[in-house]
GULUM-840800 format. One record per residue: x, y, z of N, C-alpha, C in turn; residue in three letters. Coordinates in steps of 0.2 Angstrom, whole numbers, plus 5000, padded with zeros to 4 digits. Atoms other than C-alpha are relative to their C-alpha. Last residue first. Layout:
# GULUM-840800
XYZXYZXYZALA...
END
This chain:
# GULUM-840800
500650014996488950534830499749934998GLU500649995003490750524823499449985004ALA500350065003492050554835499450004996ALA500650034997492750724836499849934997GLU500450045004494550764831499449975004VAL500450054996495350914839499649964995PHE500650025004496550994827499649945004PRO500150075000497651074841499449984995ILE499750035005498251244836499849924999VAL500550055002497051344847500349964994ASN500150005007498251484847499549954997ARG500149935002498251514866499850014992GLY500749984998498051334870499850074998ALA500650055003499451274859499350035002GLN500049995007500751424862499449964997ARG500349935002500251444880500050004993ASP500750004998500551254883499750074998TYR500450045005502151264874499349995001GLU500049965006502751404885499649964994ASP500549964999502151294900500050054994LEU500650035001503251154895499450055000VAL500050045007504851244891499349974999ALA500149945005504551364906499949974993ASN500749984999504351204918499850064995THR500550055002505951134911499350025000TRP500050025008507051284911499549954998GLU500249945004506451344928500049994993THR500749994999506651174936499750064996MET500350055005508351154929499350005000ALA499949985007508951324937499649954995LEU500449945002508051284953500150024993SER500750035001508851104954499550064998LYS500050035007510551184951499349974999LEU499949955005510351304965499949974993GLU500649965001509551174977500150054994ILE499949965006510951054975499450044998PHE500550035004510250944989500050044993GLN500349965005511750974999499549964995SER500050065005512050875015499650034994GLU499350025002512651035024499949944995ALA499650034995510851105023500749984998GLY499449965000510051215010500549985005TYR499949985006508551105006500750034999ALA499850065003508551015023500250024993VAL499350024997508551185032500249944996ALA499549955003507151245020500749985002THR500050025007506051085024500650054997ILE499750065000506351115043500249984992LYS499349994998505951295042500449944999ALA499749965005504351265033500750015001ALA499950055005503851125045500450044994ARG499450054999504151235060500149964994GLU499549955000502951375053500749955001LYS499949985007501651245048500750045000GLN499850055004501751165066500250024993PHE499549975004501551325075500349944996ASP500249945004499851285081500550024996LEU499849934997500351115087499850054995ARG500649974997499250965080500250075003LYS500449975005500650915068499450045003ARG499849945003501850885082499650044996ALA500049964995500750755090500350074998THR500749975000500450675074499950055005GLU500450044996502350645072499350045000SER500449964996503450705058499549965004PHE500550044997504850635047499650055005LYS500749965001505750765036499449965003LEU500049934999507550725042499350034999ARG500449974994507350545046499950075000SER500750015002507950465029499550035006ASP500450014993509750535033499250004998ASP500050074998510650505016499649995007ASN499949994993510050665007500049935003VAL499350004998510450644988500049995008GLU500149994993508850584980500650005004HIS499750044995508950594961499850025007ALA500250075000507750644947500349965006LEU500850015000507850834949499849935002ILE500249974993509750834953499350005001ALA499850054995510050714938499850035007SER500550065000509050824926500249955006ALA500749984998510050974931499549955001GLY500050004993511650884929499450025003GLY500250074998511250864911500049995007PRO500050014993511451054909499749935002MET499350014997511951084891500050015007ARG499949934998510151144885500750005004ARG500049955006510050994874500150075002ASN499450015004510550884889500150054994THR499449974996509250964900500649994996MET500149935001507850924886500650035004GLU499849985007508450744884500050075000ALA499350015001508450714903500250024993GLY499649954996506750794905500749994999LEU500149945004506050684890500450065004THR499550005006506750534899500050064996ARG499349994997505850584915500549994995ARG499849924999504250614905500750015003VAL499749985007504250424900500250075001ASP499250014999503950384919500350024993HIS499749954995502250474918500749995000GLY500250004993501650374903500450055004SER499449984996501650394884499749995007TRP500150024993500550334869500650025005TRP499850074998501050424853499849995007GLN499750014994499950574849500249935001ILE499350015001499450614831500450005006GLY499749934999497750694836500849994999ASN500449965005496750534830500350075000GLU499850025007498050424839499750054995GLU499349995001497750514855500249994993LEU499949935001495850524853500750025000LEU499349994997495750334851500150084999ASP499549985004493850314848500750015004CYS499450004996492250244856500650014995ARG499649955002490750294845500750005004GLY499850005007489550184854500550064999GLY499749945002489150134872500350004993ARG499450025004487850004876500350074998ALA500050005007486550064889500749994997PRO499549955002486749994906500050014993VAL499550035004485149894910500550064998THR500049975006484149944925500649974996TYR499550035005483649864941500050044994ARG500350035007482749974953500649974996ARG500149955006483649994970499749964994ALA500649975001483249874984499950054995GLY500550054999485049844989499350035000GLU500250004993486149964981499449965001LYS500749984999486749924963499949995008ARG500250044994488649934961499350025001ARG500249954994488950004943499749955006LYS500550024996489949904930499850045006PRO499849994993490950014919499549975004GLN500549994995490449954901500350005007VAL500649985004491649974886499450025005LEU500550055002493149954897499450044997ALA500350024994494550094896499449954998ASP499750064998495750094881499649975006LYS500550055001494850234872500249935002GLY499950055005496450324870499549954999ALA499949975006495750474880500249964994LEU500749985002495050354893500150054993ARG500450065003496750274895499350024997TYR499750025006497650434897499749944996LEU500149955005496550504910500249984993ILE500750015003496450334918499950064995ARG500050035007498350354920499349994997TYR499649965004498150484934500049974993VAL500549945001496750384943500450054995GLY500550025005497850224941499550064998SER499750015006499250304950499549984995GLN499650065000498050364964500450004993SER500150035007497350534967500549945000VAL499749965005497550554986499849974993HIS499550045003496350474999500350054995VAL499550024996495250555012500649964997GLY499749964995493750575001500549975004ALA500150034993493450464986500350055005LYS500550064999493150504968499849985007LYS500649985001493950674966499549955001ASP500450035005495550614974499350034999SER500550054998496550734984499649974994PRO500450025006498150804977499549955002PHE499949945005499050904991499649984994ALA499550015006498350775003500050064996TRP499450014997497450785020500649994995ASP499550065001495950845012500650005004SER500050044994494450945018500549954999ASP500149964993494451095006500149965006LYS499449964999495151004990500050035007ILE499850014993493850864990500650045002ASN500650014996492950904973500250005008LYS500250074998494450974964499550005005GLY500750025002494251154958499949935001GLN500549974996495751214968499349994998GLN500050034993496951094960499450025004ARG500350065000496551154942499949975007PHE500749985003496951334944499649944999GLN500649984995498251284957499450014996GLU500350064997499351184944499450025004ILE500450035006499651354934499649945003PHE500649965002500051444950499649974995SER500450024995501351304955499350044999TRP500250075000502251314939499449985005ALA500450015006502351504938499749934999ARG500749974998502951514956499549994994ALA500049935002504451394952499250035001PRO500650005005504451234963499950084998ILE500349945001506051184972499550014994PRO500049975007506151004975499850075000LEU500349935001506650924992500150034993VAL499949965007507050744995499650065000PHE500349945001507250625010500250044994SER499749954997507950455007499650074999LYS500150004992507150285005500450065003GLY499450004997507750274987500150005007ALA499750075001506050234981500749995003LYS499650005006505350384990500349934999MET500449995006503850395002500449994994GLU500450065001504850325017499550004994VAL499750065004506150455014499649944999GLY499650044995505050605019500349934996ASP500350064999504550715004500449965005TRP499650044996504750905003499749935001GLY500450064998504051024991500549955003ALA499650065000504951194991499549955002LEU500350054994504051354985500549945000LEU499850075000504751504975499849965006TRP500550045003503651654974500249935000GLY499850015007505051774976499549964997SER500349955005504351854992500149984993GLY500749974998505551765004499850054994PRO500149955005507051674995499350035001ARG499349975002507951585009499850054994GLU499849954995506251545017500750044998GLN499350014999505651445002500250065004ASP499749945003503751455004500849985002GLU499949944996503051285009500450054996VAL499849955005502351125001500050075003VAL499450015002502450995014500250044994ASN499649964996500951055023500749994998PHE500149925001499851005009500550045004PRO500449964995500550825010499950074999ARG499849934996501250744995499550035004LEU500150014993500850564990500350065004SER500749994998500550604972499949995008LEU500249935002502450624967499350025003GLY499749954995502950464977499750074998ALA500250024993501750354967500350055005ASP500749984999501950444950499849985008VAL500450065001503850454950499350015003ARG499950054995504350634949499749934999GLN499650065002504550734933500149955005ALA499550024995504050894942500449944998THR499649954999503050974928500649995005LEU499749985006502350814921500550065002VAL499550055002501950734937500450034994ILE499450004995501150894943500549954999TRP499549945002500150914927500650005005TRP499650025006499450734930500550064998LEU499550054998498950784948500449984994ALA499549964996498050944942500649955002ALA499649965005497150834929500650045004LEU499550055003496650704943500450044994ALA499550034995495950844954500549964996GLY499549954998495050934940500549975004HIS500149964994494150774934500650055001GLY499449994996494150714916499850045006VAL499550065002492750644905500650005004GLY499449985003491350744913500649954999ALA499549974995489850644916500650034996ASP499949935000488550624902500550035005GLY500349974994487950454906500150075000PHE500750005000488150374889499750045006VAL500250024993489950394884499350025001ARG500350064999490350384866499749985007GLY500550025006491450534864499849935002PRO499650025006492150594881499549974995LEU499850075000490950694892500449984994SER500450045005490950874894500349935000GLN500749984999491651004907499549974995ASP500249984993493350944911499350025001LEU500550044998493450864893499950015008TYR500649995004494351004884499449965004ARG500349944997495750994898499350014997GLU500450024994496150824892499650055003ALA500650045002496550884875499649985006LEU500549955003497651024882499449964998VAL500349974995498550884892499550054998LEU500450054997498850774877499650045006THR500650015004499450924867499549955003LYS500549944999500650964881499449994996VAL500250004993501450794881499550055001ILE500650064999501450784862499850005007ASP500649985004502350954861499549955001LYS500449954996503550914875499450024996ILE499849935001504050764864499650045005SER500549965003503750584871500350074999PRO499849944998505250474875499650064996GLN500549955002504750294874500350075003ARG499649955003506350184876499550064998GLU500449955004505650054887500450064998ARG499949934998506849914892499650044995ALA499749965005506049744889500150075002GLU500349945001505649654905500450044994ILE499649934998506349484906499650054997GLN500349945004505549304907500550065002TYR499850015007506249134912499850064995PRO500549985005506149184930500349994993ASN499849965005507149084943499450034995LYS500649975004506848994959500350054995LEU499950035007508448904965499550034995LEU499549965003508449014981500249984993GLU500349945003506748934985500650054997TRP500150025007507548764988499850074996TRP500349945003508248825004499950004993HIS499649985006508448655012499750064997ASP500250025007507448655028500550024995VAL499650065001508248665046499849974993ASP499349994999507648845049500449944998SER499550005006506048825039500750015002LEU499850065002504848775053500549994994GLY500450015007503948945055500249924998SER500750034999504548945073499649984994GLN499950075000506348975067499349965001SER500650024997505749155062500149925000ALA500249964994507249265057499549975004TYR499449964996508349175044499850035007GLY499450044999507149045037500550035004ALA500250054995505649155039500549955002CYS500149974993506449305031499949945005TYR499349984998507149195016499950035007GLY499750064997505449125014500750015003LEU500450024995504649295012500349945003VAL500049954995505949375001499749975007SER499350004997506149224990500050045006LYS499950074996504249214988500749995003THR500350004994504249404984500049945004TYR499649954996505549394970499750005007ALA499450034998504749234962500450055005VAL500250064996502949304962500749975002VAL500149994993503649474957499849945004LYS499449994997504249404941500050025007MET499750064999502549354936500750005004ALA500450034995501849524939500349935002SER499849974994503249604928499649965006SER499850054995503049484914500150025007PRO499350025000502049594902500249955006GLY499850015007500249624896500849985000LYS499649955004499449614913500349984993GLY500049934998498949464923500450044996VAL500749974999498249294916500150075003THR500550015006499649204907499450045002LYS499749985006501149264918499550004994PHE500049934999500149244934500250034993VAL500749985001499849064929499950075000ASP500250005007501749044925499250014999ASP499649955005502249114942499749994993ARG500349934998500949014952500350054995VAL500750015003501548844943499650075001ALA499949995007503348894947499350004997GLU499949935002502848924965500150014993ILE500649964998502048754967500150074998ASP500550015006503548664957499350045002ARG499849965006504748734969499550004995LYS499450025004503848654983500150054995THR499949975006502748694998500649994996VAL500350045005502548565011500050034993GLU499550055001503748645024499749954994THR499549975004502648805022500549944999VAL499449994996501148705027500650024996LYS499650054999499848735013500550015006LYS500350044995498448855014500549945002LYS500149964993499348995005499849955006LEU499350004997499748874991500050035007VAL499850074997497948844987500650005003GLU500550024995497549034985500149935003ALA499750024994499149084976499549975005PHE499550055002498449084958500349985007ALA500350075000496949184964500549954999PRO500250035007498149334967499749935001ARG500850015000498149394986499849984993ASN500250064996500049354987499249995000PHE499850065003500449484973499849935004THR500350025006499349614980500249944996LEU500750024998500049604997499649984994GLU499950064998501849614990499349975002MET499850045006501449764980500049935002ASP500650005004500649854995500049954994ARG500550044996502149815005499449994997LYS499950075001503249874991499649965004THR500250035007502350034990500249934999LYS500750015001502450065009499849974993GLY500349935000504350035010499249984999ARG500449995006505149865015499650075001ILE500649965000506449825028499750014993SER500650035002507549675027499450045000ILE499950055005509349745026499349964999LYS499949985007508849905035500049954995ASN499350005002508249815051500050024992ALA499750065004506449845054500750024998ALA499350014997506049985067500349944997ASN499649945000504550065057500749985003PRO500049974993503849885054500550065000ALA500349935001503649845035500050045007SER499549965005504849695036499750074999LYS499449994997503949625052500450054996VAL500149964994502149635046500750025003THR500249935002502649575028499950055006ILE499549975003503549425035499950074998ALA499549994995502249375047500650044997GLU500249954996500849385034500550025005THR500049945004501849285021499750065005VAL499449985002502349155033500050074997CYS499749974994500649135039500650034999ARG500349944999500049105022500250045006GLY499749955004501348975019499750075001PHE500250015007500648885034500450054996SER500549955003501748885049499749984994TRP499849985007502548735057499450054998VAL499549944999502548695076500350024993ASN499450035004501648525072500650055000ASP499750064997500348555086500749984996ALA499949994993499948735081500349945003ILE499449974999500148705062500250015008GLU499550054999498748585063500750035001SER499850004994497548735064500649955002ALA499549954999497448745046500350005007LEU499450035003496648575046500650055000ALA499650044995495448645059500649974997ALA499749964995494948785047500449965005ALA499449965003494648665033500450045005GLU499550055001493548555044500750034997ALA499650014994492648705050500649954999VAL499649944999492148745032500450005006LYS499450005004491748565029500450065001ASN499949945005490548575043500649994996SER500350025006490248405052500150054994LYS500349945003491448435067499749974993PHE500549974996491948305080499650064997GLU500650045000492748195067499550035005PRO500450005006493948335063499449965001LEU500649974998494648365081499549994994LEU500450044995496048235079499350035001SER500450055004496648335064499649965004ARG500649975004496948485076499749954995ALA500649984996497948375088499450034996LEU500550005005499048285075499450025004ASN499949955006500748315083499450004995ASN500450025006500148245099500150054995ASP500049955005501448255113499649974994LYS499950025006501248165130500050054994GLY499349985002501348225147500249984994LYS499650065001499748135151500750014998SER500050044994499048285160500349934998LYS499549984995499648395146500049965006GLU499350025002498848285132500550035006ILE499950085000497148285141500749994999GLU499950024993497248475144500149935001VAL499349974998497548505125500149985008ARG499550045002496048395121500750025002ARG500150064996494948495132500549954998MET499749994993495648655125499949935004HIS499349995000495348605107500350005007TYR499750065001493648545110500750005000ALA500250044994493048705118500449934999SER499649994994493948805105499949965006LEU499350025002493148715090500550015006PHE500050074999491448735098500749974999ASP500050014993491748925100500049925001LYS499349984997492348935082500049985007VAL499550065001490748845077500750015003ILE500350054996489648985085500549944999ASP499750004994490749115076499849955005LYS500450044995490349065059500250005007ASP500749974997490849215048499649955004GLY500550035003492249125038499350025002THR500149975007493449265043499449964996GLU500449944999493249205061499850034993LEU500750034999494049045056499550055001MET500250025007495549135049499349975001MET500149945005495649235065499849974993ARG500749984999495549075075499850064996ILE500450055003497149005066499250025002VAL499949995007498149165070499549954996SER500449945002497549165088500050014992ALA500750025000498148985090499650064998LEU500250045006499849035084499349985000GLU499949965006499949185096499849954994GLN500549965000499349075111500050044993VAL500650045002500548945107499450045000LYS500050015008501949075106499549954998SER500249945004501449145123500049984993LEU499549995005501548975132499750064995ALA499449974998500548985148500550024995SER499450025004498848945143500650045002MET499449964998497248945154500649974996TYR499649985006495748875145500650045001ARG499950065005495048775159500550024994LEU500550005006495348925171500249944995GLU500550054999496248885187499549994994THR499850065003497848975181499549945001GLU499750054995496949135184500249944996PRO500150004993497549225173499350005001HIS499349994997498349215155499950005008ALA499949954995496649155148500750005002TYR499750034995496149085131500150055006ALA499750075002495249105115500349975006ILE499550024995494049245120500349944999THR500150064996493049305105500649985004ILE499450014996492849455094499849945005SER499650065002491749485079500649995004SER500450064999490349595086500549944999ASP499950024993491649735088499649945001SER500349964995491849745069500049985007GLY500649965003493049655058499850055005GLY500049995007494049525067499450044998HIS500549965003494549525085500150004993LYS499950005007495449385095499450044997VAL500649985004495449405114500350014993VAL499749995007496749335126499450004996TRP500250045005496049355144500350024993SER499649975006496749425160499849954994ALA499850045005495449395174500450044995LYS499450054997495149465191500249964995SER500150034994494149615185500649965002GLY500749974998494649655167499849965006GLN500150014992496449635161499350035002ALA500449954996496449615142500049985007ARG500050034993497749535131499650055004LEU499849954995497549575112499949965007SER500050034993497549475096500250065005LEU500750014997496849545079500149985008GLY500649965002498449525069499449985004LYS500650055002499849445079499450044999THR499750065003501549535081499549964997ALA499849985007500749705085500249944996LYS499350035003499949635100500150014993ASP500150035007498549745107500749984998ASN499350005003498649775126499949974994TYR499950045006496949815134500750014997ILE499449985003496549875152500249954994TYR499850055005494749875158500750034997ILE500150074998494049955173500349954996LYS500650025002494850125170499949935003GLY500449965003496450225171499349974997ASP500049934999497550085177499550044995PRO499849975006497049905180500050085000PRO499949935001496749865198500450024994ARG500649975002496049695201500050084999GLY500249954995497549635211499450044998THR499950034994497749475201499850055006SER500650044999497149555185500049975007ALA500649955000498449695186499349965002MET500049974993499749565190499450055001ARG500250054995499249465175500050035007CYS500750005001499449625164499749955005ILE500349934997501249645171499250005000LEU500050004992501649455169499750075002MET500550054997501049455151500050005007VAL500749975000502049615147499449965002ASP500049954995503649535154499350045000ASN500250044994503349375143499950065006LYS499550054998503349475127499849985007ASP500150024993501949575118500649955001ILE499950075001502449665102500149975007ILE499350025001501649835105500149934999GLY499850055005500049915109500749994999SER499449995002499150015123500249954995ASP499750045005497450035130500750024998SER499349985003496550105144500249954995ALA499650055003494650095148500750034997MET
END
């Protein structure tokens, strides 16, 4: 079996139909072309037929929805756009889990479509005309969604899916492209319960009032600030703007752009927290205490802090990088500085796709700082088999998450849930989770103000200003290289034996190249900053000056 993937066009369809007509697909009896433009859709050449197949979930959840060859098939469809639209609706129906009813729906749909084509008429209510043939409310809902096929109008949910897919594609135009974090953020926003009913509507029927209602619902129910509600407005504008400008088949090309009038009645208050180095270190020393014992009031006796998560938190503090980018570091992107061999200096490199500014970035790491982090990192549960520099202790194959790092601070402050629900395996004995007592805010009791990873960046700026080198902070926190492709790599290159050597050379070249990363200034600033933090750690941990406060038994 051979396979390929891409955005299918008419030429691809003709090529695969030719394979079916000759019965000679390459490299095997089956040739599969996966359509990147339509999730779950593929065109398969097998024997003398070329079939359109929609897959959802496992291999058991796939179904042939139409044929591209031969033309004598009842379910033959020549219009690529219609096939893609049908595929999107069928995938929605497959998600309901009732495959047999989907087959009945397809049969009725194709019979009615053939009737319409023979009469050369146009029926804009084709899907709705199928409703009397089905008694299941579930299928009736799915068939209603299918009305977009005949009306040439996408649902709002389809607009969201298409916009995110195209905008996050590697070859997306710069003015519409989004990065990985933004993609995840958009998916989270549109998956909120407040959007559930709006996603089902035809996009031409969605109103300004609908989105404002979602915005206000999210403001009341999500988070402590207006950020999530403000994203509702921003991402709705982004999706509808894309569909109106780049996807006329959505039905928005000739519609009044009402979404441009959407506004937020909220604003995010500027944060001014600037924890002292003393308080930052005091927090981390406090966290270290619970690597081998449970936090006060916990009933299961598990260690309160994981080695991998603590290593990640120390990394964020010592590098002052944004948490999401800082933790997405690959182990092969931490290399010896080849311009300073034997000095212990390392270079950490990030590809532009991982950075907020979308530009490659290299940061020099002093030997003392990396050695200190290593003592925690090497004790992480998944360090030996990980593809990440800071692998999660909880789940193999992923890196420590932003929430994983902040969970250390939340747990120390006693802000985590009183009872963490445990998933019960099927057939397992039922048990009642014991009530937890003695919860306390260890940060407050040790005189520490609440702080976050982003606040460390302000502390760095203040520290560098006090040391009369404010440019050092700017160099550490900014991203200067304009070419965002400089540190990209392919999986093929990565499999080569000399990949690590080539990687080290490339990161060093970016660090010292013509597009200056101010590596000397960064090195001076990183030395000053990390020494200030680690000297304070030595003072506190060595002299045991922290008045640890235990919760009452």
